[in-house]
Backbone as JSON Lines, residues from 0, in Angstrom:
{"i":0,"aa":"T","n":[-21.91,4.19,-15.86],"ca":[-20.79,4.73,-16.68],"c":[-19.92,3.72,-17.2]}
{"i":1,"aa":"A","n":[-19.01,4.04,-18.07],"ca":[-18.08,2.98,-18.56],"c":[-17.1,2.84,-17.59]}
{"i":2,"aa":"A","n":[-16.76,3.67,-16.78],"ca":[-15.83,3.36,-15.69],"c":[-16.37,2.52,-14.73]}
{"i":3,"aa":"E","n":[-17.59,2.48,-14.35],"ca":[-18.3,1.63,-13.25],"c":[-18.32,0.18,-13.91]}
{"i":4,"aa":"L","n":[-18.79,0.17,-15.25],"ca":[-18.84,-1.13,-15.95],"c":[-17.39,-1.92,-16.01]}
{"i":5,"aa":"Q","n":[-16.51,-1.03,-16.11],"ca":[-14.93,-1.65,-16.2],"c":[-14.68,-2.24,-14.77]}
{"i":6,"aa":"V","n":[-15.17,-1.58,-13.7],"ca":[-14.76,-2.0,-12.31],"c":[-15.36,-3.26,-12.13]}
{"i":7,"aa":"V","n":[-16.72,-3.35,-12.67],"ca":[-17.46,-4.64,-12.32],"c":[-16.81,-5.69,-13.25]}
{"i":8,"aa":"E","n":[-16.32,-5.49,-14.31],"ca":[-15.68,-6.36,-15.23],"c":[-14.5,-7.1,-14.75]}
{"i":9,"aa":"V","n":[-13.72,-6.17,-14.21],"ca":[-12.3,-6.48,-13.77],"c":[-12.24,-7.19,-12.15]}
{"i":10,"aa":"S","n":[-13.48,-6.9,-11.54],"ca":[-13.26,-7.17,-10.18],"c":[-13.26,-8.75,-9.95]}
{"i":11,"aa":"G","n":[-13.58,-9.63,-11.0],"ca":[-13.6,-11.12,-11.02],"c":[-12.35,-11.71,-11.03]}
{"i":12,"aa":"R","n":[-11.14,-10.98,-11.35],"ca":[-9.84,-11.54,-11.68],"c":[-8.88,-10.65,-11.01]}
{"i":13,"aa":"G","n":[-7.54,-10.94,-11.21],"ca":[-6.44,-10.1,-10.76],"c":[-6.2,-9.99,-9.35]}
{"i":14,"aa":"G","n":[-5.87,-8.82,-9.1],"ca":[-5.49,-8.54,-7.69],"c":[-6.62,-8.49,-6.73]}
{"i":15,"aa":"V","n":[-7.81,-7.88,-7.23],"ca":[-9.13,-7.9,-6.47],"c":[-9.43,-9.36,-6.13]}
{"i":16,"aa":"K","n":[-9.4,-10.31,-7.11],"ca":[-9.83,-11.62,-6.83],"c":[-8.76,-12.29,-6.04]}
{"i":17,"aa":"A","n":[-7.43,-11.99,-6.04],"ca":[-6.5,-12.72,-5.26],"c":[-6.69,-12.18,-3.75]}
{"i":18,"aa":"A","n":[-7.04,-10.97,-3.61],"ca":[-7.32,-10.41,-2.16],"c":[-8.6,-11.26,-1.56]}
{"i":19,"aa":"S","n":[-9.58,-11.4,-2.47],"ca":[-10.73,-12.1,-2.02],"c":[-10.63,-13.49,-1.85]}
{"i":20,"aa":"I","n":[-9.66,-14.15,-2.49],"ca":[-9.41,-15.65,-2.17],"c":[-8.55,-15.61,-0.83]}
{"i":21,"aa":"A","n":[-7.63,-14.71,-0.79],"ca":[-6.82,-14.89,0.62],"c":[-7.77,-14.6,1.8]}
{"i":22,"aa":"G","n":[-8.83,-13.6,1.59],"ca":[-9.77,-13.34,2.73],"c":[-10.59,-14.66,2.85]}
{"i":23,"aa":"A","n":[-10.9,-15.27,1.98],"ca":[-11.69,-16.7,2.12],"c":[-10.83,-17.73,2.77]}
{"i":24,"aa":"I","n":[-9.6,-17.64,2.52],"ca":[-8.83,-18.7,3.05],"c":[-8.38,-18.43,4.48]}
{"i":25,"aa":"F","n":[-8.1,-17.28,4.68],"ca":[-7.47,-16.78,6.05],"c":[-8.6,-16.33,6.95]}
{"i":26,"aa":"N","n":[-9.87,-16.14,6.51],"ca":[-10.95,-15.61,7.4],"c":[-12.16,-16.11,7.03]}
{"i":27,"aa":"H","n":[-12.32,-17.5,6.99],"ca":[-13.64,-18.23,6.63],"c":[-14.5,-18.0,7.81]}
{"i":28,"aa":"K","n":[-15.91,-17.79,7.64],"ca":[-16.73,-17.68,8.6],"c":[-17.03,-19.05,9.41]}
{"i":29,"aa":"D","n":[-16.68,-20.16,8.64],"ca":[-16.82,-21.47,9.45],"c":[-15.36,-21.79,9.83]}
{"i":30,"aa":"D","n":[-15.19,-21.87,11.12],"ca":[-13.98,-22.07,11.8],"c":[-13.28,-23.44,11.39]}
{"i":31,"aa":"K","n":[-14.11,-24.33,10.82],"ca":[-13.47,-25.54,10.37],"c":[-12.89,-25.64,9.11]}
{"i":32,"aa":"K","n":[-13.2,-24.49,8.5],"ca":[-12.51,-24.33,6.95],"c":[-11.48,-23.1,7.13]}
{"i":33,"aa":"G","n":[-10.65,-23.04,6.15],"ca":[-9.7,-21.93,5.99],"c":[-8.58,-22.35,6.96]}
{"i":34,"aa":"V","n":[-7.62,-21.32,7.32],"ca":[-6.51,-21.71,8.24],"c":[-6.4,-20.59,9.29]}
{"i":35,"aa":"H","n":[-7.65,-20.31,9.9],"ca":[-7.68,-19.16,10.94],"c":[-6.52,-19.08,11.96]}
{"i":36,"aa":"D","n":[-6.45,-20.17,12.73],"ca":[-5.6,-20.06,13.76],"c":[-4.15,-20.27,13.23]}
{"i":37,"aa":"T","n":[-3.73,-21.04,12.32],"ca":[-2.44,-21.04,11.71],"c":[-2.01,-19.66,11.32]}
{"i":38,"aa":"H","n":[-2.96,-19.11,10.62],"ca":[-2.53,-17.76,9.95],"c":[-2.36,-16.83,11.22]}
{"i":39,"aa":"C","n":[-3.25,-16.69,12.17],"ca":[-3.14,-15.77,13.23],"c":[-1.94,-15.98,14.07]}
{"i":40,"aa":"Q","n":[-1.59,-17.26,14.4],"ca":[-0.32,-17.62,15.12],"c":[0.96,-17.07,14.28]}
{"i":41,"aa":"Y","n":[0.88,-17.36,13.17],"ca":[2.04,-16.98,12.26],"c":[2.21,-15.42,12.32]}
{"i":42,"aa":"F","n":[1.19,-14.69,12.17],"ca":[1.2,-13.2,12.04],"c":[1.44,-12.59,13.43]}
{"i":43,"aa":"E","n":[0.98,-13.32,14.43],"ca":[1.26,-12.77,15.78],"c":[2.74,-12.96,16.15]}
{"i":44,"aa":"V","n":[3.45,-13.81,15.54],"ca":[4.99,-13.96,15.71],"c":[5.56,-12.84,15.02]}
{"i":45,"aa":"I","n":[5.11,-12.66,13.62],"ca":[5.66,-11.75,12.71],"c":[5.44,-10.27,13.24]}
{"i":46,"aa":"K","n":[4.13,-9.91,13.55],"ca":[3.67,-8.46,13.74],"c":[3.75,-8.1,15.34]}
{"i":47,"aa":"G","n":[3.67,-9.13,16.13],"ca":[3.85,-8.84,17.45],"c":[2.38,-9.02,18.2]}
{"i":48,"aa":"C","n":[2.42,-9.32,19.51],"ca":[1.27,-9.66,20.24],"c":[0.54,-8.22,20.29]}
{"i":49,"aa":"G","n":[-0.84,-8.6,20.1],"ca":[-1.76,-7.45,20.17],"c":[-2.15,-6.7,18.86]}
{"i":50,"aa":"R","n":[-1.41,-7.09,17.85],"ca":[-1.63,-6.44,16.51],"c":[-2.61,-7.2,15.84]}
{"i":51,"aa":"S","n":[-3.51,-6.54,14.87],"ca":[-4.53,-7.19,14.32],"c":[-4.01,-8.05,13.25]}
{"i":52,"aa":"V","n":[-4.52,-9.37,13.11],"ca":[-4.09,-10.35,12.26],"c":[-5.23,-11.01,11.49]}
{"i":53,"aa":"T","n":[-6.25,-10.24,11.34],"ca":[-7.5,-11.04,10.67],"c":[-7.55,-10.26,9.24]}
{"i":54,"aa":"F","n":[-8.19,-11.04,8.45],"ca":[-8.72,-10.48,7.1],"c":[-10.22,-10.04,7.16]}
{"i":55,"aa":"S","n":[-10.54,-9.23,6.22],"ca":[-11.9,-9.01,6.13],"c":[-12.71,-10.1,5.84]}
{"i":56,"aa":"D","n":[-14.04,-10.19,6.29],"ca":[-14.84,-11.12,5.95],"c":[-15.24,-11.4,4.6]}
{"i":57,"aa":"T","n":[-14.8,-12.25,3.97],"ca":[-15.04,-12.43,2.58],"c":[-15.59,-13.97,2.22]}
{"i":58,"aa":"S","n":[-16.13,-14.61,3.19],"ca":[-16.37,-16.01,3.19],"c":[-17.57,-16.31,2.43]}
{"i":59,"aa":"N","n":[-18.32,-15.39,1.96],"ca":[-19.59,-15.61,1.06],"c":[-19.22,-16.01,-0.32]}
{"i":60,"aa":"V","n":[-18.02,-16.12,-0.52],"ca":[-17.39,-16.57,-1.85],"c":[-16.84,-17.96,-1.8]}
{"i":61,"aa":"Q","n":[-17.17,-18.92,-2.73],"ca":[-16.68,-20.27,-2.59],"c":[-15.72,-20.43,-3.9]}
{"i":62,"aa":"Y","n":[-14.55,-21.24,-3.69],"ca":[-13.73,-21.45,-4.85],"c":[-13.26,-22.86,-4.78]}
{"i":63,"aa":"R","n":[-12.75,-23.35,-5.91],"ca":[-12.1,-24.67,-5.95],"c":[-10.68,-24.51,-5.9]}
{"i":64,"aa":"H","n":[-9.87,-25.25,-5.33],"ca":[-8.55,-25.15,-5.31],"c":[-7.97,-23.69,-4.95]}
{"i":65,"aa":"M","n":[-8.5,-23.22,-3.99],"ca":[-8.39,-21.92,-3.57],"c":[-6.82,-21.77,-3.27]}
{"i":66,"aa":"E","n":[-6.29,-22.53,-2.49],"ca":[-4.86,-22.3,-2.11],"c":[-3.97,-22.23,-3.45]}
{"i":67,"aa":"Q","n":[-4.22,-23.08,-4.29],"ca":[-3.36,-22.99,-5.58],"c":[-3.58,-21.8,-6.47]}
{"i":68,"aa":"N","n":[-4.97,-21.45,-6.52],"ca":[-5.24,-20.04,-7.14],"c":[-4.35,-18.95,-6.43]}
{"i":69,"aa":"L","n":[-4.44,-18.87,-5.16],"ca":[-3.83,-17.8,-4.32],"c":[-2.3,-17.85,-4.7]}
{"i":70,"aa":"F","n":[-1.67,-19.12,-4.55],"ca":[-0.35,-19.26,-4.9],"c":[0.1,-18.71,-6.25]}
{"i":71,"aa":"N","n":[-0.83,-19.19,-7.29],"ca":[-0.58,-18.7,-8.62],"c":[-0.56,-17.31,-8.63]}
{"i":72,"aa":"A","n":[-1.62,-16.54,-8.1],"ca":[-1.83,-15.1,-8.13],"c":[-0.54,-14.45,-7.48]}
{"i":73,"aa":"L","n":[-0.03,-14.94,-6.41],"ca":[1.18,-14.36,-5.73],"c":[2.43,-14.6,-6.37]}
{"i":74,"aa":"H","n":[2.41,-15.38,-7.55],"ca":[3.52,-15.52,-8.48],"c":[3.26,-15.04,-9.76]}
{"i":75,"aa":"D","n":[2.39,-14.13,-9.95],"ca":[1.98,-13.64,-11.22],"c":[2.24,-12.2,-11.26]}
{"i":76,"aa":"S","n":[3.19,-11.81,-12.09],"ca":[3.69,-10.38,-12.14],"c":[2.42,-9.29,-12.39]}
{"i":77,"aa":"P","n":[1.56,-9.63,-13.39],"ca":[0.43,-8.71,-13.52],"c":[-0.44,-8.5,-12.13]}
{"i":78,"aa":"T","n":[-0.64,-9.7,-11.46],"ca":[-1.49,-9.71,-10.47],"c":[-0.76,-9.07,-9.33]}
{"i":79,"aa":"L","n":[0.53,-9.28,-9.02],"ca":[1.18,-8.57,-8.05],"c":[1.24,-7.1,-8.38]}
{"i":80,"aa":"T","n":[1.21,-6.65,-9.51],"ca":[1.2,-5.38,-9.89],"c":[-0.14,-4.55,-9.51]}
{"i":81,"aa":"E","n":[-1.29,-5.32,-9.89],"ca":[-2.44,-4.81,-9.42],"c":[-2.65,-4.72,-7.99]}
{"i":82,"aa":"L","n":[-2.01,-5.68,-7.15],"ca":[-2.15,-5.66,-5.75],"c":[-1.26,-4.52,-5.13]}
{"i":83,"aa":"A","n":[-0.1,-4.17,-5.79],"ca":[0.77,-3.26,-5.3],"c":[0.01,-1.87,-5.69]}
{"i":84,"aa":"V","n":[-0.7,-1.75,-6.76],"ca":[-1.33,-0.31,-6.97],"c":[-2.45,-0.27,-5.94]}
{"i":85,"aa":"L","n":[-3.25,-1.23,-5.61],"ca":[-4.16,-1.32,-4.51],"c":[-3.62,-0.78,-3.32]}
{"i":86,"aa":"V","n":[-2.45,-1.38,-2.98],"ca":[-1.87,-0.95,-1.71],"c":[-1.49,0.38,-1.58]}
{"i":87,"aa":"W","n":[-0.91,1.04,-2.7],"ca":[-0.49,2.43,-2.81],"c":[-1.74,3.43,-2.7]}
{"i":88,"aa":"Y","n":[-2.77,2.84,-3.43],"ca":[-4.03,3.65,-3.49],"c":[-4.64,3.79,-2.06]}
{"i":89,"aa":"S","n":[-4.65,2.59,-1.45],"ca":[-5.14,2.45,-0.15],"c":[-4.46,3.36,1.01]}
{"i":90,"aa":"A","n":[-3.07,3.25,0.85],"ca":[-2.22,4.03,1.66],"c":[-2.26,5.5,1.38]}
{"i":91,"aa":"A","n":[-2.36,5.96,0.26],"ca":[-2.24,7.28,0.12],"c":[-3.58,8.06,0.15]}
{"i":92,"aa":"V","n":[-4.65,7.37,-0.31],"ca":[-5.94,7.92,-0.36],"c":[-6.96,7.22,0.5]}
{"i":93,"aa":"G","n":[-7.09,5.93,0.43],"ca":[-8.28,5.26,0.96],"c":[-8.29,5.34,2.49]}
{"i":94,"aa":"H","n":[-7.17,4.82,3.13],"ca":[-7.18,4.74,4.55],"c":[-7.3,6.23,5.23]}
{"i":95,"aa":"P","n":[-6.57,7.27,4.79],"ca":[-6.73,8.53,5.24],"c":[-8.23,9.22,5.12]}
{"i":96,"aa":"Y","n":[-8.71,8.8,3.87],"ca":[-10.15,9.29,3.59],"c":[-11.23,8.7,4.47]}
{"i":97,"aa":"M","n":[-11.02,7.45,4.63],"ca":[-12.03,6.79,5.61],"c":[-11.76,7.2,7.0]}
{"i":98,"aa":"Y","n":[-10.65,7.34,7.43],"ca":[-10.53,7.95,8.8],"c":[-10.99,9.2,9.01]}
{"i":99,"aa":"Y","n":[-11.04,10.14,7.9],"ca":[-11.42,11.47,8.07],"c":[-13.0,11.32,7.97]}
{"i":100,"aa":"V","n":[-13.68,10.63,7.41],"ca":[-15.09,10.55,7.22],"c":[-15.59,9.59,8.2]}
{"i":101,"aa":"Q","n":[-14.88,8.61,8.89],"ca":[-15.4,7.79,9.89],"c":[-14.78,7.87,11.15]}
{"i":102,"aa":"G","n":[-13.78,8.56,11.41],"ca":[-13.02,8.59,12.48],"c":[-13.67,9.3,13.54]}
{"i":103,"aa":"E","n":[-12.92,9.64,14.75],"ca":[-13.48,10.11,15.91],"c":[-13.88,11.64,15.65]}
{"i":104,"aa":"G","n":[-15.17,12.01,16.0],"ca":[-15.58,13.32,15.88],"c":[-16.2,13.64,14.66]}
{"i":105,"aa":"T","n":[-16.52,12.52,13.85],"ca":[-17.29,12.73,12.6],"c":[-18.98,12.3,12.9]}
{"i":106,"aa":"E","n":[-19.22,12.07,14.04],"ca":[-20.75,11.72,14.34],"c":[-21.65,12.77,13.6]}
{"i":107,"aa":"E","n":[-21.21,14.05,13.75],"ca":[-22.26,14.99,13.4],"c":[-22.01,15.58,12.04]}
{"i":108,"aa":"M","n":[-21.05,14.92,11.3],"ca":[-20.63,15.38,9.99],"c":[-21.62,15.16,8.94]}
{"i":109,"aa":"C","n":[-21.98,15.92,8.0],"ca":[-22.92,15.78,7.09],"c":[-22.24,15.59,5.63]}
{"i":110,"aa":"V","n":[-22.83,14.74,4.71],"ca":[-22.22,14.67,3.44],"c":[-21.93,15.97,2.86]}
{"i":111,"aa":"L","n":[-22.69,17.01,3.05],"ca":[-22.46,18.28,2.41],"c":[-21.14,19.0,2.94]}
{"i":112,"aa":"D","n":[-20.67,18.45,4.15],"ca":[-19.42,19.16,4.62],"c":[-18.33,18.47,3.94]}
{"i":113,"aa":"L","n":[-18.46,17.49,3.14],"ca":[-17.28,16.73,2.54],"c":[-16.74,17.43,1.31]}
{"i":114,"aa":"G","n":[-17.49,18.41,0.76],"ca":[-17.25,18.88,-0.5],"c":[-15.76,19.38,-0.6]}
{"i":115,"aa":"P","n":[-15.26,20.19,0.32],"ca":[-13.87,20.58,0.4],"c":[-12.97,19.41,0.49]}
{"i":116,"aa":"L","n":[-13.09,18.44,1.11],"ca":[-12.35,17.12,1.24],"c":[-12.32,16.39,-0.1]}
{"i":117,"aa":"H","n":[-13.46,16.37,-0.67],"ca":[-13.41,15.69,-1.94],"c":[-12.53,16.41,-3.11]}
{"i":118,"aa":"D","n":[-12.65,17.8,-2.93],"ca":[-11.8,18.66,-3.8],"c":[-10.19,18.33,-3.54]}
{"i":119,"aa":"Q","n":[-9.94,18.25,-2.22],"ca":[-8.51,17.89,-1.85],"c":[-8.24,16.58,-2.42]}
{"i":120,"aa":"V","n":[-9.18,15.56,-2.29],"ca":[-8.89,14.13,-2.7],"c":[-8.43,14.23,-4.17]}
{"i":121,"aa":"K","n":[-9.38,14.85,-5.02],"ca":[-9.05,15.03,-6.4],"c":[-7.63,15.49,-6.78]}
{"i":122,"aa":"L","n":[-7.21,16.76,-6.08],"ca":[-5.91,17.23,-6.31],"c":[-4.86,16.37,-5.77]}
{"i":123,"aa":"H","n":[-5.02,15.6,-4.81],"ca":[-4.11,14.55,-4.36],"c":[-3.86,13.61,-5.36]}
{"i":124,"aa":"I","n":[-4.88,12.94,-5.92],"ca":[-4.9,11.97,-6.92],"c":[-4.24,12.33,-8.14]}
{"i":125,"aa":"Q","n":[-4.53,13.63,-8.6],"ca":[-3.91,14.19,-9.7],"c":[-2.48,14.37,-9.48]}
{"i":126,"aa":"K","n":[-2.12,14.62,-8.34],"ca":[-0.6,14.73,-8.06],"c":[0.12,13.54,-8.32]}
{"i":127,"aa":"F","n":[-0.49,12.38,-8.08],"ca":[0.13,11.12,-8.32],"c":[0.11,10.76,-9.83]}
{"i":128,"aa":"I","n":[-0.86,11.14,-10.43],"ca":[-0.95,10.88,-11.87],"c":[0.18,11.75,-12.64]}
{"i":129,"aa":"D","n":[0.3,12.95,-12.13],"ca":[1.42,13.83,-12.73],"c":[2.84,13.27,-12.28]}
{"i":130,"aa":"H","n":[3.08,13.02,-11.08],"ca":[4.22,12.53,-10.51],"c":[4.15,11.33,-9.73]}
{"i":131,"aa":"P","n":[4.1,10.17,-10.44],"ca":[4.06,8.91,-9.82],"c":[5.23,8.71,-8.91]}
{"i":132,"aa":"D","n":[6.32,9.18,-9.38],"ca":[7.59,9.02,-8.65],"c":[7.46,9.52,-7.05]}
{"i":133,"aa":"L","n":[6.44,10.18,-6.73],"ca":[6.09,10.75,-5.35],"c":[5.93,9.32,-4.66]}
{"i":134,"aa":"L","n":[5.3,8.58,-5.26],"ca":[4.99,7.21,-4.43],"c":[6.06,6.2,-4.78]}
{"i":135,"aa":"L","n":[6.36,6.04,-5.87],"ca":[7.38,4.98,-6.37],"c":[8.77,5.13,-5.97]}
{"i":136,"aa":"A","n":[9.17,6.32,-5.71],"ca":[10.64,6.65,-5.37],"c":[10.96,5.73,-4.02]}
{"i":137,"aa":"K","n":[12.23,5.41,-4.09],"ca":[12.79,4.56,-3.07],"c":[12.56,5.06,-1.7]}
{"i":138,"aa":"D","n":[12.62,6.48,-1.56],"ca":[12.58,7.07,-0.34],"c":[11.18,7.86,-0.13]}
{"i":139,"aa":"A","n":[10.15,7.31,-0.67],"ca":[8.82,7.81,-0.67],"c":[8.48,7.56,0.89]}
{"i":140,"aa":"Y","n":[8.31,8.68,1.47],"ca":[7.76,8.52,2.99],"c":[6.37,9.26,3.1]}
{"i":141,"aa":"A","n":[5.58,8.6,4.11],"ca":[4.19,8.94,4.16],"c":[3.91,10.4,4.56]}
{"i":142,"aa":"G","n":[4.66,11.13,5.23],"ca":[4.18,12.56,5.54],"c":[3.69,13.4,4.49]}
{"i":143,"aa":"T","n":[4.35,13.35,3.2],"ca":[3.74,14.15,2.15],"c":[2.96,13.35,1.05]}
{"i":144,"aa":"R","n":[2.96,11.95,1.38],"ca":[2.25,11.15,0.29],"c":[0.72,10.82,0.71]}
{"i":145,"aa":"T","n":[0.52,10.88,2.11],"ca":[-0.96,10.38,2.32],"c":[-1.73,11.82,2.32]}
{"i":146,"aa":"L","n":[-3.06,11.42,2.03],"ca":[-4.02,12.49,2.02],"c":[-3.94,13.41,3.28]}
{"i":147,"aa":"D","n":[-3.79,12.91,4.38],"ca":[-3.74,13.58,5.66],"c":[-2.38,14.02,6.13]}
{"i":148,"aa":"G","n":[-1.57,13.44,5.57],"ca":[-0.09,13.83,5.9],"c":[0.49,13.0,7.07]}
{"i":149,"aa":"S","n":[-0.36,11.93,7.41],"ca":[0.16,10.93,8.56],"c":[1.08,9.95,7.97]}
{"i":150,"aa":"Y","n":[1.44,8.99,8.88],"ca":[2.13,7.87,8.59],"c":[1.33,6.85,7.83]}
{"i":151,"aa":"W","n":[2.0,6.02,7.1],"ca":[1.45,4.82,6.32],"c":[0.44,4.15,7.45]}
{"i":152,"aa":"H","n":[-0.61,3.54,7.03],"ca":[-1.53,2.91,7.76],"c":[-0.91,1.5,7.99]}
{"i":153,"aa":"V","n":[-0.44,0.92,6.97],"ca":[0.15,-0.35,7.17],"c":[1.59,-0.26,6.44]}
{"i":154,"aa":"P","n":[2.61,0.18,7.11],"ca":[3.91,0.37,6.64],"c":[4.51,-0.91,6.01]}
{"i":155,"aa":"G","n":[4.24,-2.01,6.54],"ca":[4.9,-3.42,6.07],"c":[4.39,-3.56,4.64]}
{"i":156,"aa":"A","n":[3.2,-3.16,4.34],"ca":[2.78,-3.42,2.96],"c":[3.52,-2.54,1.97]}
{"i":157,"aa":"I","n":[3.76,-1.31,2.36],"ca":[4.48,-0.41,1.52],"c":[5.99,-0.95,1.34]}
{"i":158,"aa":"T","n":[6.51,-1.35,2.44],"ca":[7.87,-2.03,2.41],"c":[7.77,-3.1,1.42]}
{"i":159,"aa":"A","n":[6.92,-3.94,1.45],"ca":[6.81,-5.26,0.75],"c":[6.77,-4.76,-0.8]}
{"i":160,"aa":"V","n":[5.79,-3.85,-1.15],"ca":[5.64,-3.35,-2.56],"c":[7.0,-2.79,-3.0]}
{"i":161,"aa":"Q","n":[7.67,-1.88,-2.22],"ca":[8.94,-1.32,-2.43],"c":[10.03,-2.38,-2.82]}
{"i":162,"aa":"Q","n":[10.09,-3.54,-1.96],"ca":[11.05,-4.5,-2.24],"c":[10.66,-5.26,-3.56]}
{"i":163,"aa":"L","n":[9.41,-5.62,-3.87],"ca":[8.97,-6.26,-5.01],"c":[9.42,-5.52,-6.25]}
{"i":164,"aa":"A","n":[9.22,-4.1,-6.27],"ca":[9.74,-3.26,-7.2],"c":[11.19,-3.31,-7.44]}
{"i":165,"aa":"R","n":[11.96,-3.06,-6.31],"ca":[13.51,-3.34,-6.4],"c":[13.83,-4.57,-6.89]}
{"i":166,"aa":"D","n":[13.2,-5.67,-6.7],"ca":[13.49,-6.99,-7.16],"c":[13.26,-7.13,-8.55]}
{"i":167,"aa":"G","n":[12.66,-6.19,-9.23],"ca":[12.18,-6.34,-10.65],"c":[10.9,-7.05,-10.88]}
{"i":168,"aa":"K","n":[10.07,-7.4,-9.97],"ca":[8.84,-8.16,-9.97],"c":[7.75,-7.45,-10.36]}
{"i":169,"aa":"L","n":[7.78,-6.04,-10.46],"ca":[6.68,-5.11,-10.92],"c":[7.0,-4.3,-12.0]}
{"i":170,"aa":"P","n":[7.36,-4.79,-13.22],"ca":[7.97,-3.99,-14.15],"c":[7.03,-2.97,-14.85]}
{"i":171,"aa":"H","n":[5.79,-3.01,-14.59],"ca":[4.78,-2.29,-15.16],"c":[3.96,-1.34,-14.11]}
{"i":172,"aa":"L","n":[4.7,-1.32,-12.92],"ca":[4.05,-0.78,-11.73],"c":[3.64,0.83,-12.1]}
{"i":173,"aa":"C","n":[4.56,1.58,-12.72],"ca":[4.27,2.99,-12.93],"c":[3.14,3.24,-13.85]}
{"i":174,"aa":"I","n":[2.96,2.55,-15.0],"ca":[1.93,2.83,-15.94],"c":[0.56,2.2,-15.18]}
{"i":175,"aa":"A","n":[0.72,1.2,-14.53],"ca":[-0.43,0.59,-13.84],"c":[-1.05,1.58,-12.7]}
{"i":176,"aa":"L","n":[-0.15,2.19,-11.99],"ca":[-0.47,3.24,-10.96],"c":[-1.09,4.34,-11.66]}
{"i":177,"aa":"I","n":[-0.49,4.9,-12.54],"ca":[-1.08,6.09,-13.47],"c":[-2.6,5.83,-13.94]}
{"i":178,"aa":"T","n":[-2.59,4.68,-14.43],"ca":[-3.87,4.18,-15.09],"c":[-5.04,4.07,-14.05]}
{"i":179,"aa":"F","n":[-4.58,3.35,-12.95],"ca":[-5.52,3.18,-11.84],"c":[-5.88,4.52,-11.29]}
{"i":180,"aa":"F","n":[-5.05,5.3,-10.77],"ca":[-5.38,6.82,-10.43],"c":[-6.12,7.57,-11.26]}
{"i":181,"aa":"T","n":[-5.81,7.45,-12.61],"ca":[-6.65,8.24,-13.5],"c":[-8.14,7.78,-13.54]}
{"i":182,"aa":"G","n":[-8.4,6.36,-13.58],"ca":[-9.77,5.78,-13.34],"c":[-10.27,6.17,-12.07]}
{"i":183,"aa":"S","n":[-9.67,6.26,-11.13],"ca":[-10.2,6.62,-9.69],"c":[-10.47,8.25,-9.76]}
{"i":184,"aa":"L","n":[-9.71,9.07,-10.49],"ca":[-10.09,10.45,-10.7],"c":[-11.42,10.57,-11.38]}
{"i":185,"aa":"I","n":[-11.65,9.82,-12.46],"ca":[-12.71,10.02,-13.2],"c":[-14.1,9.58,-12.35]}
{"i":186,"aa":"V","n":[-13.88,8.6,-11.43],"ca":[-15.01,8.33,-10.48],"c":[-15.27,9.38,-9.42]}
{"i":187,"aa":"W","n":[-14.2,10.02,-8.91],"ca":[-14.28,11.15,-8.04],"c":[-14.92,12.33,-8.66]}
{"i":188,"aa":"N","n":[-14.63,12.45,-9.97],"ca":[-15.18,13.65,-10.65],"c":[-16.65,13.3,-10.82]}
């Protein structure tokens, strides 16, 4: 479909590419490359002992000047906006959905059992298309914003996005969020 082709086309740059570069830098499969220990030690201090500090394995991608590319991406308003939208989608839809379909007690679940959940996902996404302020409001709290009504999976990411928005670094966040969620709804349908 046109939506699928668009996803493939844009996945090579912007927020998705920045996340991929960060994963390659901070979680390279070759321990002699990247900054594994430095990154882990820093985030252990920030997040506390026993908290997960690794990135997903994206080491099968190679770049030149990765650190500079990541630095540039993290100082580029459109890329930050894309990353912020990915954070919101992940927090409000992605993490709760994956927990529901792969969490405890789902071993016997059949894909046919997911029909009602998929209907709920579509309604949930439509709610944010119609009322993006539900996520973007300064007082947005997880209980009514996540698919399952639970707490944010990574509250620090939500706080960071909210701070960037307050600082005026995400001037097009609302329209980007509506556009992304609209594209997502097309795929869910």
